[in-house]
C-alpha positions, 0 to 999 in steps of 0.5 A: 187374747185379752186377760179376761178371755184367758181367765174365762177360758181357764175357768171354763177349762177348770169347770169342764175338768171338774165335771169330767172328774166327777169328784164334786157335784156339778152345781158346786163346781159351777157356783164356785167358778162363778164366785171366782169369776166375780172376785177376779172381775170378769163377771160384774158383781151386779150380774153375779146372780142374774142367772137365777132370774133368767127365764131359762132357769125359771122355766126349768124349775117350773117344768119340774113342778108341772111334771109333778102335777101331771104325775099326781093327776093319775092320767095313766088311768085315762089311757089304760081305760080309753086307748089301751086294750089288753086284747088289742094285737101287737100290730094295733098297739104299734100302729096306735103309738105310731099314729100318735107320733106321726100326728104330733110331728105333722101337726105340732103347731095345730092347737086343736090337735094338741088338745086332742092328743094331750091325754095321750101325751100325759099317759103314764104320768102317775106315781108308781102306785099305778105301775102295776096297772100299766104292767098288767094292761099295757106291757105283755111279758110274752111279747118279743123283746124287739116289740117290747122295746118299740112299744116302750120306746114310743111311749117314753119318747112321747112322754118325754116330749111334754115332761122332764125326760128324767121323770119319764124314765123314772115312771117307765123304768119299774115297768120295764124291770118288772116285765123283764123279770116276768119274761125271764131276761135281763133288764139290761137288754131293754133299759138302755133303749128306753133311756135313749128313747126318753132322751130322743123324745125330749128333743121335740118340744121346748120343754122336753129338755133343758138344752132346748129351753136354754137355746130358746132364751139365748136366741131371745137375748141375741136376736130378740125373739125366742123359739116357740114351743114346737119350733124344735119339732120338725128337726127334733121329731125327725131325729127322734123317730129315726133314733127310735127306729134304729134302737127298736130294730137294731140297737138293742142287739148290740148291747152285751147281755149281762147278769140281772143286777136286781135278781142278784140282790134278791138273794140277800134276803137269805141273810135275815137271821135270828139269835135268842137271849139265853137264860143266863145271858149277861145282856138280860136287863140291858137295852137292845141298843147296847149291842150296837157297838158289837153289831157294828164291829161285826157288820151286823144290823139290828132289825128288831125284836120278837117277844111272846110271838110279837114283833117289834120294829123301829123303837125296839132298840130301847127295849130291855132284853129278857130271857127268851127274846129273839133278836132279828138280825141282818148279816152274812153267815161269817158276820153272824158267827162273829157277832154270836161269839162276841155276845154269847147269844144263841142260835134260834131253832130252825123252825123259828128261823124259817118263820122269820124268813121272807121278812115277817109281818112287820117289814118288807124288802124294796129295791131303789135306784140312787139318783144324783140328788139323793142324800146318800150320794158319796155317803154311807148308810151310817152317815145319814142315819138310815137305821135310826132315822127311818128304821131301815136297814141297807141289806145290799148294793148292786153296782154295775152288775156287781153285788156288794154284801160286805161292810155295806153300811160303811160303803159310800153310795154312788149314783146309779147304785141299786139298794136293797132296803129292809123297811117297816111295812107300808113305809117304803114310799116314804123311805124312798122319797126321804132318800131321794131315790127311785123305786124299782117296783110298784109301790103304794105312792099316792095319786090324786083323785080321778076327778083331777085327771082332766083338770090337770090335763086341761090346765096344762094343755091350755097353758101350752096352747096359749104359749104356742100361739103367743098369747102368753110368755112361756114362763108366765104360762107355766107359772100359772099352771103351777098356781092352778095345780096348788090351788086345786090341790093337784100338787100339795103345797107341802110338796111344791118345792121338793119337786124342783131339782135345785142342783140344776137350778144352781148350775143354770144360775151360775153358768149363765153369767159365765156364758154371758161374760165369755160372749161379752169378752169376745171369747165365743167369737174367738172359738167360732173363728177357730172352728171357721178356720178349721172348716174353711172352704167346706160347704155349709152342711159340713160346717154344721156337721162339725159344730154338731160333732164338737157339741155332741162330744162335749155333751157325752162327757159333760153336763148338757146344760153347761155344754149348751150355754157355751156352744149356742153363742159359738153357733150364733157367732159362726153364723154371723161370721159366715153371713147366714141365719143363726137358726140352723146353727142353734138347732144343730146345737140343740139336737147335739147337746141332747144326744149324749149316748156314748157314756153313762155320765153324759145324761142323767137317764144314762146314769140312772140305768147303770145299776139296774141294767148291770152295765159297764162304762164301755157298754154305752158306745156300742149302741150310742155311737151308731145312734149319734151318727144316725142323729147327725145324718138325719138332722143335717138335711132336716135343718137345711130344709126346715131352717134354711141358711 
């Protein structure tokens, strides 16, 4: 091995090790590795930031903005009005969704079929203000669990083929949780199948998942022509359909049933209490905020103030206390007693305390799921100033099914946690967005007017059709969609950049030059040689299987984007060494990189359901392992048929 190869192998080993450790966010790890590579001379300075202008990076960013535009368009109303009939039998529902999937798989390259089915594809693309409508008309809590999983999985799979699969899960997760509560069962029995369905659906199209975008652009760089929009459909569609059938019929039965993580948090509302200011209190004439020190020591949250029957929230901390005032607090019984003893405040009479329960007129309780891009990750509620910035109190945390109510404002938050928040009424949507979290129930988030639904669909469908037949380069087509969405106010200009997942952009921009350096130094050729030696004498399908297993194993514990950037050039090199077409190897990498089902860290969707489902780390492999085996078993023959060697 050359010196450059050794340095790059060490760097990639360090990157993978740091990603596996999870102590630092993946974009920081990747960017640091890029800077080290530039300093050591293995990545030329002139190429250091070439990844940020790479088509793969641009497409990923543009897809996120386009997804946001489809969400704001409120297209879900279209499907509920025209395709979904609440009186339709379960068999009819399943037949309808099956027909959609079948047509998409059989006629993916037919532009007319695409235009006809775009309203269906866009179904459910709405902010959570329309979740109640979906729940009422589409999801029936009395439906059997298997039928519910089949229906939700089909919808999630179709949605994630045409929008970011994380966004598809974010839209459907509140529906699934609410349906589980109505049916009196744990959401954990259906959330994992839903997550897996959205991951599987992303395999079908170019824009369904970042690995497919990366594979297409690597093919263009290496072979001169990228994969087109629906080139992934024959193989990805077969894998997705087989996976959905397994998940709906068998997979959900393998999930251990655990307590409902969200229902446990609902009991925290009992910790809302009230203490009054006595006539002889030493605090008369002082500000309510002056009690913050004692409140922090006792782990008590100051929520608001009641005076003369009127509630004050938000700026109540600046209020000067008077005799008879009632302080609204959130605390456990022990913490409340400690705070009362330290301040000399009095316990409110039972009647007033009863009136205060259920949050009162001025506040409400919401539940949110923490995403990996939330400003709370790795920080505490106190550190981000949740109380004074948003007048919001963190009342409880659920982590892998375990309830945390002690010292919660001093507890660092993790991705996948469920937070129970007490917010000023009608501000839940704003607080959720400010935190960078996802709502677990219907919230009044805005959607655009109904007259924009068809416009949003038509613009997107036209761009996809143009890119599919080669009239427009995909990044250009998506860029035009973004411009059209902004000019037509489908996506407000003020929200344009908030929908881009910048950590993913930085990860791609950093890893692409590193991957190019590994390839130019001969590192990928070296890895390919090792794999060829390992599979020497085996038939081509066995070589493809080994490549898929290796890629899947990496994707289960690492970021799938980083895995793809390394595995795709290795696949091309293996094909060149064997003297066969590289396309089957690229397809194998594409499917395998997206098949992260064994752990909660392999894919963002798996991380997002960790808290709401009350899952443990070891729960995923029970359904994930047979699912990965099935994906490999159906993908290899499909690859050899549709992309022959």
